[in-house]
C-alpha positions in Angstrom: -267.6 229.3 -109.2 -268.9 226.2 -106.9 -269.5 224.3 -110.6 -265.9 225.1 -111.5 -264.4 223.8 -108.1 -266.7 220.4 -108.7 -266.1 220.1 -112.1 -262.0 220.1 -111.5 -262.3 217.7 -108.4 -263.8 215.2 -110.7 -261.6 215.8 -113.3 -258.8 215.5 -110.6 -260.9 212.3 -109.1 -260.7 211.0 -112.7 -257.5 211.8 -113.7 -255.9 210.0 -110.5 -258.5 206.7 -110.8 -257.0 206.3 -114.4 -253.0 205.8 -112.8 -253.9 203.0 -111.0 -254.5 200.9 -114.1 -251.6 202.1 -115.8 -249.1 201.4 -112.8 -250.9 197.9 -113.0 -249.9 197.5 -116.6 -245.9 198.8 -115.9 -246.2 196.1 -112.8 -247.1 193.0 -115.3 -244.0 194.0 -117.5 -242.3 191.0 -116.2 -245.0 188.7 -117.1 -245.0 189.3 -120.7 -241.4 189.1 -120.8 -241.5 186.0 -119.8 -244.6 184.9 -122.4 -242.4 186.3 -124.7 -239.8 184.4 -124.2 -241.8 180.9 -124.0 -243.4 181.8 -127.5 -239.5 182.0 -128.4 -238.7 179.2 -126.9 -241.6 177.3 -128.2 -240.8 178.4 -131.9 -244.5 179.1 -131.8 -244.4 181.4 -134.7 -241.9 179.3 -136.4 -244.8 176.9 -136.7 -247.4 179.3 -137.8 -245.3 180.2 -140.8 -247.2 178.5 -143.0 -250.3 179.9 -141.6 -253.2 179.4 -139.2 -253.1 176.7 -137.1 -255.7 175.3 -134.1 -254.4 174.9 -130.5 -254.5 171.2 -130.2 -252.1 171.0 -133.5 -249.6 173.9 -131.8 -249.4 171.7 -128.5 -248.7 168.3 -130.3 -245.9 170.5 -132.6 -244.0 171.7 -129.5 -245.3 169.1 -126.7 -247.2 171.3 -124.6 -250.2 171.3 -122.1 -252.9 171.6 -124.2 -254.8 173.8 -121.8 -252.1 176.0 -120.7 -250.9 176.7 -124.4 -254.5 178.3 -124.9 -254.1 180.8 -121.9 -250.8 181.7 -123.6 -252.1 181.9 -126.8 -254.8 184.1 -125.6 -252.6 186.6 -123.7 -250.0 186.7 -126.1 -253.0 187.9 -128.8 -253.7 191.0 -126.4 -249.9 192.2 -127.3 -250.6 191.4 -130.5 -248.2 188.8 -131.3 -250.8 186.4 -132.2 -254.1 186.5 -133.8 -257.0 184.0 -133.0 -259.6 184.0 -135.9 -263.4 183.1 -136.2 -262.6 179.2 -136.1 -260.3 179.3 -133.4 -257.2 178.8 -135.1 -254.0 181.2 -134.6 -251.5 182.8 -136.5 -248.9 184.9 -136.1 -248.5 188.6 -136.9 -246.0 191.0 -138.3 -244.5 191.3 -134.8 -245.1 187.9 -133.7 -242.9 187.1 -136.5 -240.0 188.7 -135.4 -239.9 185.4 -132.7 -239.3 183.2 -136.2 -235.3 182.3 -136.9 -235.6 182.8 -140.5 -236.7 186.4 -140.2 -234.4 188.9 -141.7 -234.7 190.8 -138.2 -235.4 187.5 -136.0 -235.1 188.2 -132.0 -235.5 184.7 -131.1 -232.5 184.5 -129.5 -232.9 187.7 -127.5 -236.2 186.7 -126.7 -235.2 183.2 -125.2 -232.5 184.6 -123.2 -234.1 187.4 -121.7 -237.1 184.5 -119.8 -233.8 182.5 -118.9 -233.1 182.0 -114.8 -229.9 183.4 -115.8 -231.1 186.9 -115.9 -234.3 186.4 -113.7 -232.4 185.1 -110.8 -230.2 188.6 -111.0 -233.0 190.6 -111.7 -234.4 189.5 -108.4 -231.6 190.9 -106.6 -232.1 194.4 -108.1 -232.5 196.0 -104.3 -229.5 194.2 -103.3 -227.8 195.9 -106.3 -228.9 199.4 -105.8 -228.3 199.6 -102.1 -224.6 198.1 -102.1 -223.4 199.2 -105.8 -222.7 195.6 -106.5 -223.1 193.4 -109.1 -226.7 191.3 -108.8 -225.5 188.2 -110.6 -222.3 188.0 -108.8 -224.0 188.6 -105.4 -226.5 185.8 -106.5 -224.5 182.9 -107.9 -220.8 183.8 -106.5 -219.3 184.5 -110.1 -218.8 186.5 -112.8 -222.0 186.1 -115.4 -219.4 185.2 -118.1 -217.7 182.5 -116.2 -221.0 181.1 -115.4 -222.0 180.7 -119.1 -218.6 179.4 -120.5 -219.5 176.2 -117.9 -223.0 176.0 -120.0 -222.7 175.5 -123.5 -226.3 175.9 -124.5 -226.6 178.9 -122.7 -223.4 180.4 -124.3 -224.7 179.7 -127.6 -227.8 182.0 -127.1 -225.8 184.6 -126.0 -223.7 184.4 -129.0 -226.6 184.4 -131.3 -228.2 186.7 -129.0 -224.9 189.3 -130.2 -224.7 187.9 -133.8 -228.7 188.9 -134.1 -227.5 192.5 -132.7 -224.7 192.8 -135.0 -226.9 191.5 -137.9 -229.2 194.3 -137.3 -227.2 196.9 -136.3 -225.1 196.3 -140.1 -227.0 198.1 -142.0 -227.1 201.6 -140.4 -223.3 201.2 -139.4 -222.7 200.5 -142.9 -224.7 203.7 -144.1 -223.2 205.8 -141.2 -219.3 204.7 -141.3 -216.3 204.9 -143.8 -214.3 202.0 -143.8 -212.5 202.9 -147.4 -209.1 203.7 -145.4 -209.2 200.2 -143.1 -206.8 197.8 -144.2 -206.6 196.0 -141.3 -209.7 195.6 -138.8 -209.4 193.8 -135.5 -212.8 192.8 -133.9 -212.1 192.5 -130.2 -214.5 190.1 -128.8 -216.3 189.9 -131.9 -218.4 186.7 -131.4 -219.2 184.7 -134.4 -218.4 187.6 -137.0 -221.3 188.4 -137.8 -220.0 192.0 -137.6 -217.0 191.9 -139.7 -218.3 189.6 -142.5 -220.5 192.6 -143.2 -217.6 194.8 -143.1 -215.2 193.0 -145.0 -218.1 192.1 -147.5 -218.8 196.0 -148.4 -215.2 197.0 -148.7 -213.1 194.1 -150.5 -209.9 195.8 -149.6 -209.7 195.1 -146.4 -208.2 192.3 -144.2 -209.6 191.3 -140.3 -208.8 189.4 -137.2 -211.4 187.8 -135.2 -210.1 188.3 -131.8 -212.3 186.4 -129.3 -211.4 183.8 -126.2 -210.2 180.2 -127.4 -213.3 178.1 -126.4 -215.2 181.1 -129.0 -212.8 181.6 -131.9 -213.3 177.8 -132.9 -217.1 178.7 -134.3 -216.6 181.8 -136.2 -219.8 180.5 -138.0 -220.6 183.8 -139.6 -217.7 184.0 -141.6 -216.5 180.4 -142.4 -217.1 179.1 -145.8 -217.9 183.1 -146.7 -216.2 184.8 -149.6 -214.4 187.0 -146.9 -212.6 184.1 -144.8 -209.7 184.4 -147.2 -209.4 188.0 -145.4 -210.1 186.7 -142.3 -207.8 185.1 -139.4 -208.9 184.0 -136.2 -207.2 185.0 -132.9 -207.7 183.3 -129.6 -206.9 185.1 -126.2 -207.7 187.4 -123.5 -208.2 190.8 -124.2 -207.3 191.9 -120.9 -203.9 190.8 -121.7 -203.3 192.0 -124.8 -205.1 192.6 -128.5 -203.6 191.4 -131.8 -200.8 193.9 -132.9 -200.7 196.1 -136.2 -204.4 196.8 -136.9 -205.7 200.3 -138.1 -208.9 199.9 -137.0 -209.9 198.2 -133.4 -214.0 197.9 -133.3 -215.3 196.8 -129.5 -219.2 196.6 -130.3 -221.3 196.2 -126.9 -218.3 195.5 -125.0 -217.5 198.1 -122.8 -220.5 198.5 -121.6 -220.1 195.0 -120.1 -217.3 196.4 -117.7 -216.2 198.9 -115.1 -214.3 202.2 -115.7 -210.7 200.3 -114.5 -211.5 197.5 -116.9 -212.3 199.4 -120.0 -209.1 201.2 -119.3 -207.2 198.0 -119.2 -208.9 197.0 -122.6 -208.3 200.7 -124.2 -204.3 200.8 -123.3 -203.9 197.5 -124.6 -205.3 198.6 -128.1 -203.2 201.7 -127.9 -200.2 199.6 -127.3 -201.4 197.6 -130.4 -202.9 200.3 -132.9 -200.5 201.5 -135.6 -199.9 205.2 -135.9 -202.8 207.1 -137.7 -204.8 204.3 -136.6 -208.7 204.6 -135.0 -210.8 202.8 -132.4 -214.7 202.6 -132.9 -216.5 202.1 -129.6 -220.2 200.9 -131.0 -222.1 200.9 -127.8 -225.1 203.4 -126.4 -224.8 206.7 -125.8 -226.8 207.9 -122.6 -229.1 210.9 -123.7 -229.5 214.0 -121.4 -232.5 214.3 -118.6 -235.5 214.2 -120.1 -234.8 212.3 -123.1 -236.4 209.1 -123.8 -234.0 206.6 -123.6 -233.5 202.9 -123.4 -230.1 203.0 -122.4 -231.1 203.8 -119.1 -232.8 200.8 -118.6 -229.4 199.0 -120.5 -227.5 200.7 -117.7 -229.5 199.0 -115.3 -229.6 196.0 -117.0 -225.2 196.3 -117.3 -225.1 197.0 -113.9 -226.9 194.0 -112.5 -225.5 191.0 -114.9 -221.7 192.1 -115.0 -221.1 195.0 -112.8 -221.1 197.5 -116.0 -222.5 200.4 -117.2 -223.4 202.4 -120.2 -222.2 205.7 -120.4 -222.5 209.7 -121.7 -220.7 211.1 -124.1 -218.3 212.8 -121.8 -217.4 209.5 -120.1 -216.5 208.2 -123.3 -214.5 210.6 -124.0 -212.6 210.6 -120.6 -211.9 206.8 -120.6 -210.3 207.8 -124.2 -208.1 210.5 -122.6 -206.8 208.1 -119.9 -206.1 205.3 -122.3 -204.1 207.8 -124.7 -206.8 208.2 -127.3 -208.9 211.5 -128.1 -212.4 211.1 -128.7 -212.6 212.9 -132.5 -216.5 212.1 -133.6 -219.7 210.5 -132.5 -222.0 208.9 -135.0 -225.3 207.7 -134.9 -225.9 204.9 -136.3 -229.3 203.4 -135.9 -230.4 202.6 -131.9 -226.1 202.6 -131.1 -223.4 205.1 -131.6 -220.1 204.8 -133.1 -217.8 206.4 -130.8 -214.4 207.4 -132.7 -211.1 207.7 -131.0 -207.5 208.3 -132.3 -204.1 207.8 -130.4 -202.2 210.8 -129.2 
């Protein structure tokens, strides 16, 4: 019995001893994020596209300090983004290749954005956001994140490139999951540069589209302009909180509602209800929060929405309540990869 007690005590001590390294690894997540962001900003993966390079060659190409760059590369190798060979040359791994612009699933734009001070200053006030319930970004900067970006064209472009990245990567699952055959006029509300709408129009040649965005964004529909789908799409500038284009039978809101609180979402949905034709449908493409105990990155995205713009991710029940109050019925939820297509019909 004494030996058994001692064995149990030793096992518990060893188990508890392993907790500190695990916690330290979690606490170092911020460092990993910044290292990935710098790798993306310097376009290191792009430089390594043709094969391995010595650190001095990489430093010359990206105008970085050689000693500091070498330390970055060594750290990136520990998380399998680059690999060092016996001669001291570095190459990108399959994971690191995702930070190349020309990769079909490129994540370079969001990697740059997640490390920008635009994001970091706001997340530095997470404590204030949790204790007050207020949007951290507005507390820190005195204005909304969208107003702040609008005055900084370079950052605004990174944001829209990030949204285009998400639309491009999500598009195959959306097209596989949802049938747009009966759609004749699709209105993509706050559709950015048009990647999602173009993908749908390409698959469904009988459909037409309206890309609806802010006037300062609609002038750059780079994902549609000059493509075969451009003849079936028009561009309309405006404020979605005032109205949306009239007469569509399908209204898309991709990663839009999670930016806003319930009151603003109701305003958007009611504007859509006033514009949609009888028998039409609204498709909200967003995350759906999973039940307690289910692994869910959406619960981290929920914090991010609170910090950056005062928005939130929602459960199915919360979407259903919003739809009902705005004059829609939630009729189906279609799982499409990492997101869900929440379908509503006017009542």
